[in-house]
C-alpha positions as CSV (number, residue, x, y, z in Angstrom):
1,M,9.5,-35.1,-20.5
2,A,10.0,-32.7,-23.4
3,V,13.6,-31.8,-24.1
4,P,14.6,-29.1,-26.6
5,K,16.6,-30.6,-29.6
6,R,18.8,-27.5,-30.0
7,K,20.0,-24.7,-27.8
8,T,18.0,-21.5,-28.1
9,T,20.0,-18.8,-29.6
10,P,20.4,-15.4,-27.9
11,S,18.5,-13.8,-30.8
12,K,15.4,-16.1,-30.4
13,R,15.6,-15.7,-26.6
14,N,15.7,-11.9,-26.9
15,M,12.8,-11.9,-29.4
16,R,10.7,-13.9,-27.0
17,R,11.5,-11.5,-24.2
18,S,10.7,-8.4,-26.2
19,H,7.2,-8.1,-24.7
20,H,8.4,-8.6,-21.1
21,R,9.2,-4.9,-20.6
22,A,7.4,-2.8,-18.0
23,G,4.6,-0.7,-19.2
24,T,4.3,3.0,-18.7
25,Q,2.5,4.5,-15.7
26,L,-0.7,6.3,-16.5
27,F,-1.8,9.2,-14.4
28,A,-5.0,11.2,-14.2
29,E,-5.3,14.8,-13.0
30,D,-7.5,15.2,-9.9
31,K,-10.5,17.4,-10.6
32,K,-10.5,19.2,-7.2
33,S,-6.8,19.4,-6.2
34,G,-5.3,19.4,-9.7
35,E,-2.6,16.9,-8.6
36,L,-1.7,13.8,-10.6
37,R,-2.9,10.5,-9.2
38,R,-3.2,6.9,-10.5
39,P,-6.6,6.0,-11.9
40,H,-8.9,4.0,-9.5
41,H,-6.6,4.8,-6.6
42,I,-7.0,7.1,-3.5
43,D,-5.6,10.6,-3.8
44,L,-3.0,10.6,-1.0
45,S,-2.9,14.3,-0.6
46,T,-6.6,14.7,0.1
47,G,-7.6,11.1,1.1
48,M,-10.6,11.3,-1.4
49,Y,-11.7,8.5,-3.7
50,R,-14.7,8.9,-6.1
51,G,-16.0,12.0,-4.1
52,K,-15.8,10.3,-0.7
53,Q,-13.4,10.9,2.2
54,I,-11.6,7.6,2.6
55,I,-8.5,8.5,4.6
56,I,-8.7,11.1,7.4
57,K,-5.5,13.0,7.8
58,K,-4.3,13.3,11.4
59,T,-3.1,16.6,12.7
60,K,0.3,17.1,14.2
61,K,-1.1,17.2,17.7
62,E,-2.9,13.8,17.2
63,K,0.4,12.3,16.0
64,D,2.3,13.6,19.0
65,A,-0.4,12.3,21.4
66,E,-0.1,8.8,20.0
67,G,3.7,8.6,20.7
68,Q,3.3,9.6,24.4
69,A,3.0,7.0,27.1
70,P,-0.4,6.5,28.7
71,V,-1.1,8.6,31.8
72,N,-2.8,5.9,33.8
73,T,-0.3,3.1,34.8
74,E,-3.0,0.8,36.1
75,E,-4.4,0.2,32.6
76,T,-1.0,-0.7,31.2
77,T,-0.2,-3.2,33.9
78,K,-3.7,-4.7,34.0
79,T,-3.6,-8.5,33.1
80,I,-6.4,-10.8,32.3
81,E,-6.2,-14.1,34.2
82,A,-7.4,-17.4,32.7
83,P,-10.4,-19.0,34.4
84,A,-9.5,-21.7,36.9
85,S,-9.8,-25.2,35.4
86,K,-12.1,-27.7,37.2
């Protein structure tokens, strides 16, 4: 197993780590909405990517309807029984 002959000095350690910093974030302006977004990512405000609708935004009514309990109680209590073994 390779073992260093001398202790690495803080100067050499820091010089080695000089390239480990985080890069800057690049942003592109959306052509239609004019908002900033990351390149090759979906525009979260519109849900568009490369001219196609990827994410469909739900309206407030649809969000409220999801949170409510189902009206039919038979569907919620319905169980599936395993087939009888021979």
